[in-house]
C-alpha positions in Angstrom: 293.4 137.2 -15.1 295.5 137.4 -18.4 298.8 135.4 -18.6 301.5 136.4 -21.3 299.3 139.0 -23.3 301.0 140.3 -26.6 300.9 143.9 -26.0 303.3 146.3 -27.5 302.6 149.4 -25.9 301.1 151.3 -22.8 298.0 152.0 -24.9 297.4 148.4 -26.0 297.7 147.5 -22.5 295.1 149.7 -21.6 292.7 148.4 -24.4 293.0 144.9 -23.3 292.3 145.9 -19.8 289.4 147.9 -20.6 288.1 145.1 -23.0 288.3 142.3 -20.5 286.6 144.4 -17.7 284.0 145.8 -20.0 282.9 142.2 -20.8 282.9 141.4 -17.1 280.9 144.3 -16.0 278.8 145.4 -18.7 280.2 149.1 -18.6 281.2 150.3 -22.1 284.8 149.9 -22.9 285.5 153.7 -23.5 283.9 154.4 -20.2 286.9 152.5 -18.8 289.6 153.1 -21.3 289.4 156.8 -21.2 289.7 157.3 -17.5 292.7 154.9 -17.4 294.5 157.2 -20.0 293.5 160.2 -18.1 294.9 158.9 -14.7 298.0 157.8 -16.6 298.4 161.3 -18.0 298.7 162.7 -14.5 301.8 160.5 -13.8 303.1 156.9 -14.5 301.5 153.9 -12.6 304.5 152.0 -13.1 306.3 151.4 -9.5 309.3 149.6 -10.4 310.6 146.3 -10.8 308.5 145.8 -13.9 305.3 146.0 -12.1 302.4 148.7 -12.7 299.3 149.4 -11.0 296.9 151.2 -13.4 294.0 152.4 -11.7 290.8 154.8 -12.3 287.6 155.7 -10.6 284.6 154.9 -13.0 281.5 156.6 -12.6 279.4 153.7 -14.1 280.8 150.9 -12.2 278.9 149.2 -9.5 281.6 147.2 -8.0 285.2 147.3 -7.9 287.0 145.2 -10.7 290.4 144.0 -11.0 292.7 142.6 -13.8 295.9 140.7 -13.2 298.0 140.6 -16.4 301.3 139.6 -17.3 302.8 140.2 -20.6 304.9 138.4 -23.0 307.4 141.2 -23.4 307.8 144.3 -21.2 306.5 147.5 -22.3 307.7 151.1 -21.8 305.7 152.6 -18.9 307.7 155.4 -17.5 308.3 153.6 -14.3 310.8 155.5 -11.8 313.5 152.7 -12.4 313.1 152.9 -16.3 312.3 149.3 -16.3 309.7 148.0 -18.9 306.5 146.8 -17.3 305.5 143.1 -17.9 303.2 142.6 -14.6 300.2 144.7 -14.1 297.4 144.6 -11.7 294.6 147.1 -13.2 291.9 148.4 -10.2 288.9 150.0 -11.4 286.6 151.5 -8.7 283.4 152.8 -8.6 283.4 156.7 -8.3 280.7 156.6 -5.5 282.9 154.4 -3.2 286.1 156.5 -3.3 286.6 156.0 0.5 287.7 152.4 0.1 289.9 153.1 -2.8 293.3 154.4 -1.7 293.3 151.5 1.2 292.5 149.1 -1.3 295.5 150.4 -3.7 297.9 150.3 -0.5 297.2 146.6 -0.1 297.8 145.7 -3.6 301.1 147.6 -3.7 302.3 145.7 -0.5 301.5 142.2 -2.4 303.3 143.2 -5.6 306.5 144.5 -3.6 307.4 140.9 -3.3 310.1 139.6 -5.3 308.6 136.2 -4.9 305.5 137.2 -6.2 306.9 139.2 -9.3 309.3 136.2 -10.1 306.6 133.6 -9.7 304.3 135.7 -11.9 306.9 136.0 -14.6 307.7 132.2 -14.6 303.8 131.4 -14.8 302.6 130.1 -18.1 299.0 129.5 -17.2 296.4 131.0 -15.0 296.6 128.1 -12.7 300.4 128.8 -12.1 299.8 132.3 -11.5 297.1 131.7 -8.9 299.5 129.5 -7.1 301.9 132.2 -6.9 299.3 134.5 -5.4 298.6 131.9 -2.6 300.1 132.6 0.8 303.2 130.0 1.2 301.3 128.1 4.1 298.6 127.3 1.8 300.9 126.0 -1.0 302.9 124.0 1.5 299.6 122.3 2.9 298.3 121.6 -0.4 301.6 119.9 -1.3 301.5 117.9 2.1 297.9 116.7 1.4 297.8 116.0 -2.3 299.7 112.7 -3.3 
């Protein structure tokens, strides 16, 4: 997870995503960056409400990789509502496991349709704060009741 990344355009967003996931997976940065650009050229992965779900199938990737990123300021993403994007969930999937890809994307879309989640992530200044936002409300409530 990256909180308050200082990206200024879509290309720098994809570079940050590729760099982070390359470090974690060992897949060459270019092998991640280029498929993200190619997918975006087919149509924007901006969903509206300031959220985007960039995604791609990556031949050399062994396991799915995700990266949640919030930006210091929104960037133009050609979203349907024309709002700048400041919250992204990048989902990269192994090419040889395509059958699991679309159901996973659908699940992520449902989570990030929540105004509570988007508002909470915008207000989060640390990874810990962002992780609390992503917890189901009952878990957060239980933690508050148990912890003094």
